N, C-alpha and C positions, 0 to 999 in steps of 0.2 A: 682328588677331584672335588670341585665344589659344584653342587647341584643347586639350581635356582629353586626357590620355595615353590613355585608353580609346578615344577617337575615332581617334587616330592608329594605335593597335594594330588597331582594327577595319578601318580602311582598308588597312593592311598585310596583314591576313588575307584580305581580299576581293580584293586585286589579282589573284591567279592565277585567280579565278573570272570576272573581268570580260573575259577573253580578247579577244573581238572588240570589245567596247565600249572597251577600253583605248585603241586607236588613235584612235577618234573623240572620246572624252570626255577622256582624260587626255593625249593627244598622243604615246603610245608603245604598241607592241605588247607582248604577254606576254614575248616573247623579249628585248625591249629594256628591260624594266622596270628602273628605277633601284634602287640599293641603299637601305638604310634611311637612311644618312647624307644622301643627296641629298634624300630625302623630308623628313626632319626639318629639314634646313637650309631647304628651301622653306617649310615650315610655320612655322619660327621667324623668318623674315625679317620677318614682320609687316607694318608700314606700308609699307616700301619695295616689297614685292611687290604690295601693293594699289594703290599710287599708279602703279607702272609699268604696270599693266594697265588704267588708265583710258583712255577714248578722249580724243583731243585736245580735242574739243568736245562738250559735253553740257549739258543743262538742269539748273538748280538743282532739287534734288529727286530726281535720279537719282544713283546711286552715293554716297549720303550719307556713309557711314563713310569712304570713300576721300577724298571731298571735304573732310571735316573734317580728315583727316590732312594733306591738301595745304595747307589754310589754315594749319595750325600749322607745317608744315615750311617753308613759303615765306611767312613773315610779314613780311619786310622790305618796307615800302611804297615805292611809286614816289616819293613825296614825299621820303623819306629818301635814296633813291638819287640824287635830284636836288638833294642838299645843302640840303634844306628850302626850296627856291625854289618857291613856288606857281606863279609864272609859267612856269618851266621845266617843271615837272611837268604843268601844264595844256596847255602847248604840245605836249609829247610825246604826251599823251592825244589831243589834237585832231588831231595829225598822223596818228596811227594810225587814228582814225575817218575822217579825210579819205581816207586810202589805202584803207580798207575801202569807202568810197562810190565811189571811182574804180574799184576792182576790180569792184564790182557793176555799174557802167555797162559796163565792158569785157566782163563775163560775161553781159550782158543779163539780169541778175537785178534785179527790181524791189524795191528796199529802201525806197522812199519810204513814209512812214507807219508804219514799224516803230519801236517804242519799247521798249527793253529795258534791264534791269539787266545789267551785265557784271562779271565777276570774271576778270581776266586775270592769268595767272602766266607770267612771262618766265624763260627760262634766263639765266645770266650773260652769254652771248654776244648777247643781244638777240632771239633767236628766241622764239616763244611756245610755252611748254610745255603749257599748258592754257588754254582759254577756256570759261568757264561762264557761261550766260546764263539769263534768265527774262523772258518778255514782260510788259510793264506792262499793267494793265487797259485803258488807253486806246490800246493799240497797234492797228494795222491787223490785222484778222483774216486769217490766212494759214495755209498748211501749214508748221508750224514744223519739220517733218522736213526740208523743203527749205532752210529757213534754217540748220539744223544742217549740212547738206551744203555750203552756200555758205560758211559760216564755217570749216568744216574745210578747204576749198580755199584760203581766204584765209590761214589760219594757216600752211599749209605753205610759202607763198611770202613771208611777211612777216618782216622783221627790223628791229628798232630798233637804233640803235648800242649797243654794249656799254657798260653803265653801272656794273656792279658785279661782284664776284667770287662772288656767290651769287645764287640765284634771288630775284626780287622780284615784287610783285603790286600790283594796283590794283583797287578795287571802285568802280564808277561807273555812270553811265547814259549811254545814247545815244538820240538821236531823229534819224531821217533824214527829210529832208535835214538835214545838220549846219550848213550855211552856214559851214563851217570856213575856207573860203578868205578870207572877209571878216576873220576874226580873224587868220589867219596872214599876210595881206597887210599888216595894220597893224603887225605886229611886225618 
């Protein structure tokens, strides 16, 4: 986001007036107020600051500008990271979905009948940076806030083996049950 200079100056002029609201809204009190350089650096960081403030899991349609930045910043696809091997990329995708299903069973979370589009962004070390999803029209009707909580818990404990030196992503779909064990046993 680019803020006009007048907006930044207005914010700077209003900071002393905000006294009690400063701590709650801005995260610091009047006495701790950062100097102009700190504020201008924060405003000028642009995409990085927006992406860093994203929740780990959210639905497509929320946080649109930050999501678009994430897509462009982490554009290396899983297929490329798997050296253009469709079999390897599909296997890694299915392994993740299978582990998600196993985690759902252990957590006693009913994921059966859920059909979603997923966009997963991995860190270079194989942990999930962000997971963005949207229910398909033929998905089981459920409280998707609970699905977001479940996926957030899954993301914090999941790690694929490190595959690349930069973040990578995959956009795909999932339908539960996946029957991934049948595919994975064959390979």
